[in-house]
C-alpha positions in Angstrom: 39.5 -54.9 -21.3 42.6 -56.8 -20.7 45.9 -55.2 -21.1 49.5 -56.7 -21.7 52.5 -55.9 -19.6 55.1 -53.7 -21.1 57.1 -55.3 -23.7 60.5 -53.8 -24.7 62.5 -55.0 -27.8 65.8 -56.7 -27.3 67.0 -54.5 -30.1 66.3 -51.0 -29.0 67.4 -48.0 -30.7 70.2 -47.7 -28.1 71.8 -50.6 -29.8 71.2 -49.2 -33.2 73.0 -46.1 -31.9 75.9 -48.0 -30.6 76.6 -49.7 -33.9 76.2 -46.5 -36.0 78.6 -44.7 -33.6 81.6 -46.9 -34.4 84.0 -44.0 -35.0 82.2 -41.0 -33.6 79.6 -39.9 -31.1 76.0 -41.0 -31.4 74.7 -37.6 -32.2 77.4 -37.1 -34.8 76.7 -40.5 -36.3 73.1 -39.7 -36.8 73.9 -36.4 -38.3 72.5 -34.1 -35.5 74.1 -30.9 -34.2 74.0 -29.2 -31.0 71.2 -26.8 -30.6 70.1 -24.3 -28.3 66.4 -24.4 -26.9 64.4 -22.1 -29.1 65.9 -23.3 -32.3 64.4 -26.7 -32.0 61.3 -25.8 -34.0 63.5 -25.2 -37.1 65.4 -28.4 -36.8 64.8 -31.5 -38.8 65.2 -34.2 -36.1 63.2 -36.4 -33.6 64.1 -36.8 -30.1 65.0 -40.5 -29.3 61.9 -40.9 -27.1 59.6 -39.8 -30.1 61.1 -42.4 -32.3 60.7 -45.0 -29.6 57.0 -43.9 -29.2 56.4 -44.3 -32.9 58.0 -47.8 -32.9 55.7 -48.8 -30.0 52.7 -47.3 -31.9 53.6 -49.6 -35.0 54.0 -52.5 -32.8 50.3 -51.9 -31.5 49.0 -52.0 -35.2 48.9 -48.1 -35.4 46.3 -47.9 -32.8 47.3 -46.4 -29.5 47.6 -43.5 -27.1 51.0 -41.8 -26.4 50.8 -40.4 -22.9 53.8 -37.8 -22.5 54.2 -35.0 -20.2 53.4 -31.4 -21.4 56.4 -29.7 -23.1 58.2 -33.0 -24.2 56.9 -32.7 -27.9 53.8 -34.9 -28.3 52.9 -32.9 -31.5 56.0 -33.8 -33.3 55.2 -37.5 -32.9 51.8 -36.9 -34.5 53.3 -34.9 -37.4 55.7 -37.6 -38.2 52.9 -40.1 -38.2 50.8 -37.8 -40.4 53.6 -37.5 -42.9 54.0 -41.2 -43.2 50.2 -41.6 -43.5 50.1 -39.3 -46.4 53.1 -41.0 -48.1 50.9 -44.2 -47.9 47.9 -42.4 -49.5 45.8 -42.1 -46.2 43.5 -39.1 -45.3 44.3 -37.5 -42.1 42.0 -36.0 -39.5 43.3 -34.0 -36.6 40.6 -33.5 -33.8 41.5 -30.9 -31.2 39.6 -29.4 -28.2 39.5 -25.8 -29.1 39.7 -23.1 -31.8 43.0 -22.0 -30.2 44.6 -25.5 -30.9 42.9 -25.8 -34.3 45.0 -22.6 -35.3 48.1 -23.9 -33.7 47.9 -27.3 -35.4 47.1 -25.8 -38.8 50.1 -23.6 -38.6 52.4 -26.4 -37.5 51.1 -28.8 -40.2 51.4 -26.1 -42.9 55.2 -25.5 -42.0 55.9 -29.3 -41.7 53.9 -30.4 -44.9 53.8 -27.4 -47.2 53.0 -29.8 -50.1 49.6 -30.7 -48.7 46.4 -28.7 -48.3 45.6 -28.3 -44.7 41.7 -27.8 -44.3 39.9 -26.5 -41.3 36.4 -27.4 -40.0 34.9 -25.2 -37.3 35.3 -21.5 -36.1 34.1 -20.4 -39.6 36.2 -23.0 -41.4 34.0 -25.2 -43.6 36.3 -27.5 -45.4 35.4 -31.2 -45.9 37.6 -34.3 -46.5 37.2 -34.2 -50.4 38.7 -30.7 -50.3 41.8 -31.3 -48.6 44.7 -33.8 -47.6 44.6 -33.2 -43.9 41.6 -31.7 -42.0 42.0 -30.0 -38.6 38.8 -29.8 -36.6 37.3 -29.1 -33.2 35.7 -32.0 -31.1 32.3 -30.5 -31.5 32.6 -29.9 -35.2 33.7 -33.5 -35.7 30.9 -35.0 -33.5 28.2 -33.1 -35.4 29.6 -33.1 -39.0 31.1 -36.7 -39.1 34.1 -35.8 -41.5 34.9 -39.3 -42.5 37.6 -40.2 -45.1 36.8 -39.7 -48.8 35.4 -42.6 -50.6 38.1 -45.2 -51.5 40.6 -43.8 -48.8 41.6 -45.3 -45.5 42.3 -42.7 -42.9 44.5 -41.7 -39.7 42.8 -40.0 -36.8 44.9 -37.9 -34.5 43.1 -37.0 -31.2 44.9 -34.2 -29.3 44.1 -34.0 -25.6 42.4 -37.4 -26.1 41.3 -37.6 -22.3 38.6 -35.1 -23.1 36.6 -37.2 -25.6 34.6 -39.0 -23.2 31.4 -37.0 -22.9 28.2 -38.1 -24.5 28.4 -35.7 -27.4 32.2 -35.5 -27.8 32.6 -39.3 -28.1 30.8 -39.1 -31.4 33.9 -37.5 -32.9 35.9 -40.8 -32.5 34.7 -42.2 -35.7 35.4 -46.0 -36.6 35.8 -45.2 -40.2 39.5 -44.3 -39.2 41.3 -47.6 -38.9 44.6 -46.0 -37.7 44.2 -43.9 -34.5 46.8 -42.1 -32.5 45.6 -40.3 -29.2 47.9 -37.7 -27.5 47.6 -36.8 -23.7 49.6 -35.9 -20.7 47.7 -38.5 -18.5 44.7 -40.8 -19.6 42.6 -40.2 -16.6 39.1 -39.2 -16.2 36.5 -39.0 -13.2 34.0 -41.2 -15.0 34.1 -44.6 -16.6 34.9 -43.3 -20.1 38.5 -44.5 -20.3 37.3 -48.1 -19.7 34.1 -47.9 -21.9 35.1 -45.7 -24.7 38.7 -44.5 -24.9 40.5 -47.9 -24.4 38.1 -49.7 -26.8 38.6 -47.1 -29.5 42.5 -46.5 -29.2 43.3 -49.9 -27.9 45.5 -48.7 -25.0 48.6 -46.6 -24.0 51.4 -47.7 -26.4 54.1 -45.4 -24.8 54.6 -43.4 -21.7 57.0 -40.6 -21.1 57.2 -38.9 -17.7 59.0 -35.8 -16.3 61.5 -38.1 -14.6 62.6 -39.5 -18.0 62.2 -36.1 -19.9 64.6 -34.4 -17.4 67.2 -37.2 -17.5 67.0 -37.1 -21.3 67.5 -33.3 -21.3 64.1 -32.8 -23.1 62.8 -31.0 -20.0 64.2 -28.9 -17.3 64.6 -29.8 -13.5 63.0 -27.2 -11.5 63.8 -25.8 -7.9 60.7 -25.5 -5.8 60.1 -23.1 -3.1 56.9 -23.8 -0.8 55.8 -20.8 1.0 53.6 -21.1 4.0 50.9 -18.6 4.9 48.5 -18.6 7.7 44.6 -18.5 7.5 42.8 -15.6 9.3 40.8 -16.5 12.4 37.6 -16.3 10.3 39.0 -18.3 7.3 40.2 -21.0 10.0 36.7 -21.3 11.5 35.2 -21.7 8.0 37.8 -24.2 7.2 37.2 -26.2 10.4 33.5 -26.3 9.5 34.0 -27.6 6.1 36.4 -30.2 7.4 33.6 -31.4 9.7 31.1 -31.7 6.8 33.9 -33.6 4.8 34.4 -36.1 7.7 30.6 -36.7 8.1 30.0 -37.4 4.4 33.2 -39.3 4.0 32.2 -41.6 6.8 29.2 -42.6 4.6 31.1 -43.0 1.3 33.8 -45.2 2.8 31.3 -47.6 4.0 30.2 -48.2 0.3 31.2 -51.6 -1.0 33.9 -51.4 -3.6 34.5 -47.8 -2.8 38.2 -47.3 -3.6 40.0 -45.7 -0.7 43.5 -44.9 -2.0 45.0 -43.1 -4.0 42.9 -40.1 -3.4 42.4 -39.5 -7.0 40.6 -42.9 -7.4 38.4 -42.1 -4.4 37.4 -38.6 -5.8 36.6 -40.2 -9.1 34.4 -42.5 -7.5 32.7 -39.8 -5.4 31.9 -37.6 -8.6 30.6 -40.9 -10.3 28.1 -41.3 -7.5 27.2 -37.7 -7.4 26.4 -37.6 -11.2 24.5 -40.9 -11.3 23.1 -42.1 -7.9 19.9 -40.5 -6.8 19.8 -42.4 -3.4 21.6 -41.9 -0.1 25.1 -42.7 -1.6 24.6 -39.9 -4.1 23.5 -37.3 -1.6 26.5 -38.2 0.5 28.7 -37.7 -2.7 27.2 -34.4 -3.3 27.7 -33.2 0.2 31.3 -34.3 0.1 31.9 -32.3 -3.2 30.0 -29.3 -1.9 32.2 -29.3 1.2 35.4 -30.1 -0.7 34.8 -27.1 -3.2 34.0 -24.9 -0.2 37.3 -25.9 1.5 39.2 -25.3 -1.6 37.8 -21.9 -2.2 38.6 -20.7 1.5 42.3 -21.7 0.9 42.4 -20.5 -2.8 41.2 -16.8 -1.6 43.2 -16.6 1.6 44.2 -13.1 2.0 47.6 -14.0 3.3 48.4 -15.5 -0.1 47.9 -12.3 -2.0 49.7 -10.3 0.7 52.7 -12.6 0.2 52.7 -12.1 -3.7 54.4 -8.8 -3.3 57.6 -10.4 -2.0 58.0 -12.2 -5.6 58.0 -9.0 -7.6 61.8 -8.9 -7.8 62.1 -12.6 -8.9 59.3 -12.1 -11.4 61.2 -9.0 -12.9 64.4 -10.9 -13.0 63.0 -14.0 -14.7 62.7 -15.0 -18.2 59.0 -14.7 -17.9 56.6 -15.8 -15.2 53.2 -17.5 -15.2 50.6 -17.0 -12.2 48.4 -20.2 -11.8 45.0 -19.6 -10.1 41.8 -21.3 -10.2 39.2 -18.5 -10.6 39.1 -15.1 -12.5 38.7 -13.5 -9.0 41.9 -14.9 -7.8 43.7 -14.1 -10.9 42.4 -10.3 -10.2 43.6 -10.5 -6.7 47.1 -11.4 -7.9 47.3 -8.7 -10.6 46.0 -6.0 -8.2 48.9 -7.0 -5.6 51.7 -7.2 -8.3 50.6 -4.7 -10.8 52.4 -1.6 -9.1 55.6 -3.7 -8.9 55.7 -5.3 -12.3 54.1 -5.6 -15.7 51.3 -8.2 -15.6 48.1 -9.1 -17.7 45.4 -11.6 -17.2 44.1 -14.2 -19.8 40.8 -15.8 -19.1 38.4 -17.9 -21.3 36.7 -14.8 -22.1 39.7 -12.8 -23.4 39.1 -12.2 -27.2 41.4 -14.0 -29.5 43.3 -10.8 -30.7 43.7 -9.5 -27.2 45.0 -12.8 -26.0 47.5 -12.9 -29.1 48.7 -9.4 -28.2 49.3 -10.3 -24.6 51.3 -13.4 -25.5 53.3 -11.5 -28.0 54.1 -8.9 -25.4 55.0 -11.7 -23.0 57.3 -13.5 -25.6 59.0 -10.2 -26.4 59.4 -9.6 -22.5 57.5 -6.5 -22.6 55.3 -8.1 -20.0 57.0 -9.8 -17.2 54.1 -12.2 -16.0 50.8 -13.5 -17.1 48.1 -14.6 -14.8 45.7 -17.3 -15.8 42.8 -19.0 -14.1 43.1 -22.6 -15.6 43.0 -21.4 -19.2 46.8 -21.8 -19.6 46.6 -25.4 -18.3 45.7 -26.9 -21.6 45.7 -25.8 -25.2 47.4 -22.5 -25.4 50.9 -22.2 -26.9 52.5 -20.1 -24.1 55.9 -18.7 -24.9 58.7 -20.0 -22.7 58.8 -18.9 -19.0 61.2 -20.1 -16.2 59.2 -19.0 -13.2 55.8 -20.5 -12.0 53.9 -19.2 -9.1 51.0 -21.4 -7.9 48.5 -19.5 -5.9 45.9 -22.4 -5.8 46.7 -26.1 -5.5 45.8 -28.1 -8.7 42.6 -29.8 -8.8 43.8 -32.9 -10.6 47.0 -34.7 -11.4 46.5 -33.7 -15.2 46.3 -30.1 -14.1 49.5 -30.3 -12.1 51.3 -32.0 -15.0 50.0 -29.3 -17.4 51.2 -26.4 -15.3 54.6 -28.1 -14.7 55.0 -28.6 -18.3 54.7 -24.7 -18.9 57.7 -24.2 -16.9 59.7 -27.2 -17.4 60.3 -27.0 -21.2 63.9 -27.4 -22.1 66.0 -24.4 -21.0 69.1 -22.8 -22.3 72.2 -22.7 -20.1 71.9 -19.9 -17.5 68.1 -20.2 -17.2 66.8 -22.3 -14.3 63.3 -23.6 -14.0 61.8 -22.6 -10.7 58.4 -22.8 -9.0 56.8 -20.9 -6.0 53.9 -22.8 -4.3 52.1 -20.7 -2.0 50.1 -22.7 0.4 47.9 -22.3 3.5 49.5 -23.8 6.6 47.8 -26.8 8.4 45.4 -27.4 5.5 45.0 -29.9 2.8 47.5 -27.9 0.7 50.1 -28.2 3.2 53.1 -30.5 1.8 54.4 -30.9 5.3 51.2 -32.4 6.6 51.8 -35.9 5.3 49.2 -37.3 3.1 49.1 -35.8 -0.4 45.2 -35.9 -0.3 44.9 -32.7 -2.6 47.0 -30.9 -5.2 49.4 -33.9 -6.0 52.2 -32.0 -4.7 54.2 -35.3 -4.9 54.3 -34.9 -8.7 56.7 -31.9 -8.5 58.5 -32.9 -5.3 59.7 -36.1 -6.8 61.5 -34.5 -9.8 62.6 -31.2 -8.1 66.5 -30.3 -8.1 65.8 -28.9 -4.6 62.6 -28.2 -2.6 62.3 -26.2 0.7 59.6 -24.8 2.8 59.7 -21.0 3.8 57.6 -18.5 5.6 57.0 -15.1 3.9 59.3 -13.3 6.4 62.2 -15.6 5.2 62.5 -13.2 2.2 66.3 -13.1 2.1 66.4 -17.0 2.1 63.6 -17.2 -0.6 65.5 -14.8 -2.8 68.7 -16.6 -2.5 67.0 -20.1 -3.1 65.3 -18.7 -6.1 68.5 -17.3 -7.6 68.9 -20.5 -9.6 70.5 -20.6 -13.0 70.1 -24.2 -13.7 72.7 -26.9 -13.9 76.2 -25.9 -15.0 75.8 -28.1 -18.1 72.5 -28.7 -19.7 71.9 -32.4 -20.8 72.1 -32.7 -24.5 69.1 -34.8 -25.7 69.5 -37.7 -28.1 68.4 -36.3 -31.4 67.8 -38.6 -34.5 68.2 -36.8 -37.9 68.7 -35.7 -40.3 70.0 -39.2 -41.2 72.7 -39.9 -43.8 72.9 -43.3 -45.6 76.1 -45.1 -44.9 77.4 -48.8 -44.5 77.4 -48.5 -40.8 73.8 -47.3 -40.7 72.6 -50.0 -43.1 74.3 -52.5 -40.6 72.4 -50.8 -37.9 69.2 -51.4 -39.5 69.6 -54.9 -40.1 70.1 -55.4 -36.3 67.0 -53.4 -35.3 63.5 -55.0 -35.1 61.0 -54.3 -37.8 59.3 -51.5 -36.1 62.4 -49.7 -35.4 63.6 -50.2 -38.9 60.4 -48.7 -40.1 60.6 -45.8 -37.6 64.0 -45.0 -38.6 63.3 -45.3 -42.3 60.0 -43.4 -42.5 59.6 -41.2 -39.5 63.0 -40.0 -38.8 64.1 -37.2 -41.1 66.8 -37.7 -43.7 69.2 -35.1 -45.3 68.8 -37.1 -48.5 66.1 -39.7 -49.2 67.7 -43.1 -48.7 68.4 -45.4 -51.6 66.3 -48.5 -52.5 68.9 -50.6 -50.7 67.5 -49.1 -47.4 63.9 -49.3 -48.5 64.3 -53.2 -49.1 65.0 -54.0 -45.4 61.8 -52.2 -44.4 58.9 -54.5 -43.9 55.6 -53.7 -45.7 53.2 -51.4 -43.7 50.5 -54.2 -43.7 52.7 -55.9 -40.9 51.7 -53.1 -38.5 48.0 -53.0 -39.3 45.1 -54.6 -37.7 47.1 -56.7 -35.2 45.0 -59.0 -33.0 44.3 -57.4 -29.7 46.2 -60.1 -27.6 49.4 -59.4 -29.6 49.5 -55.6 -29.0 52.0 -54.7 -26.3 49.9 -52.0 -24.5 51.1 -50.6 -21.2 49.3 -51.6 -18.0 46.7 -49.0 -16.9 45.4 -48.7 -13.4 41.6 -48.1 -14.0 39.3 -46.8 -11.1 36.8 -49.4 -9.9 33.7 -47.3 -9.6 31.2 -48.3 -7.1 27.8 -49.6 -8.0 24.9 -47.0 -8.6 22.1 -48.5 -6.4 19.4 -46.0 -7.3 20.1 -44.4 -10.7 19.0 -40.6 -10.9 16.0 -39.6 -12.9 17.1 -37.4 -15.7 15.2 -34.7 -17.2 15.2 -34.8 -21.0 17.6 -32.1 -22.2 16.5 -29.9 -24.9 18.6 -30.7 -28.1 18.7 -29.9 -31.9 18.4 -32.9 -34.2 22.3 -32.7 -34.4 22.4 -33.6 -30.7 23.9 -30.3 -29.9 22.3 -27.7 -27.3 20.5 -24.9 -29.2 22.1 -21.5 -29.6 20.7 -17.9 -29.7 22.3 -14.7 -31.0 23.0 -11.9 -28.4 24.0 -8.5 -28.5 27.2 -7.6 -26.8 29.6 -4.8 -26.4 31.3 -4.4 -29.9 28.9 -6.5 -31.9 27.2 -9.8 -31.7 27.8 -13.3 -30.3 26.3 -16.8 -30.3 25.2 -18.1 -26.8 24.7 -21.8 -25.8 21.2 -22.0 -24.1 22.5 -24.9 -22.0 25.2 -23.3 -20.1 25.3 -19.7 -21.2 28.8 -19.8 -22.8 29.2 -17.3 -25.7 31.5 -17.3 -28.8 33.8 -14.5 -29.5 32.1 -11.1 -30.3 32.1 -10.0 -33.8 30.9 -6.7 -35.3 28.6 -8.3 -37.8 25.5 -10.6 -37.4 26.5 -12.7 -40.3 30.0 -13.2 -38.9 28.5 -14.2 -35.6 26.5 -16.9 -37.3 29.6 -18.6 -38.4 31.2 -18.8 -34.9 31.5 -21.9 -32.9 30.5 -21.9 -29.0 33.2 -23.9 -27.2 30.8 -25.0 -24.3 31.1 -27.9 -22.0 27.4 -28.4 -21.0 27.1 -31.5 -23.2 30.6 -32.7 -23.3 
């Protein structure tokens, strides 16, 4: 699918701001006030980048993906779009990856749009489009139940974490009945061809990008200080590592000889390897599987290096002095190792995919109230869980993907109040693929955090005094004040600014940005009709360029066993007895729902498995 280069309007909101700010500062002119981080959820404003993103979405005919880093406020972009959609009489469907996110979205929408009924479909919620104004549903429920807009209504579909909709079952949740489409993601990348074959055809393309560099410059995110701490492998770990390296070299030699095999960047190469492993039943597929097996073994060796957990103890004091610390690991076993090392020295708990909802909520509440100093999480905090503010991140295992690195960074880089500096500790095994001093960033995407760090240094564990001094970081002397738009107040200067802006910006300021008092008809008259932003021809939509991985040809497709499915296309479930009650279990992958004390309650549960997605 062809894309167009970035197109920027000659009349940006910067120019609008300059006109409005004839006699005062930009923020004062737009009616904003200085807010401390933490107050922002109660404020009626949008960040400048959010208004820009909505303007770009309008220029793309209300179809597109907003690709913005974790912690920058993508949800507020979607809520502003939902408010405007309801004003125009549309039905709104919000599709999310998990029950946790369904709860969070339902709460946010209820707070922001109390005049509308917010329905839920999934996790015992049984609302249907005719029963509500806005429906929040999980991807699995949307795929199986097809909640299309009520008869006679058009609709807006908001897809949170839209990169995850590419599986053969989950793609069914992207319904063509919704003519307006807004995808949200930190990075629109996958290891298969679903971006090219499904996500771009459905959403059209990326209408706006917002990275950490821009977010930090704008004051929306904090700039971190990063300490890399090198630890050695034991003799036996090193021997195992060398053996897996040889296996990688052997299989890589075969893979790199394949025509059209991308060599760089490493993420593109790995995506192509995963594609061949999943689809090719010949020699190329075997080499790909051997590579992935060795790759996983190598990662396991460095992730579970004994020296990493021995080194954790030196960070007890920074953890206790922090405003909250998150420990990132890849496995439950690694998280338990971390807890065993730190538990005698600080208050720490673990959250996994199996942690019951009530227990998870209790842990996060204790963390928010600083009765807990740290939370360890194997991947579960990477996406979807609303984690309280923290200013120290300790990475024990390198990130598997660029997306995971961005998600983890976003947990710590949320905007901070003055006196609270964002800090990362990344513990790595020396002379391995994790080592940032080794040159090529082949694994972990370390460059993502190095590029935006306030300062980054490499230490050995014995350099404790130097590490402690380096991590004694309270952030910049003055925190950048973001450009907030709203609540707006009608004035002659503002009317002049509207007249200078392009149609999309006028619409965004009129209908997306909040107003202290609804503007008069005079302002409404200079806003073009909504139809101007609907159903634009594809060649006129200013989507951003997107680098897609050129996947190699599959020469010998795998013979696939026919999977056991229900008539809905879902894997069958069974009820199982569990400690404390009953749960549903997926027969495809064994994942279970939350445990409930009653069988009838268990029957209402949803199993969030990934065996078919």
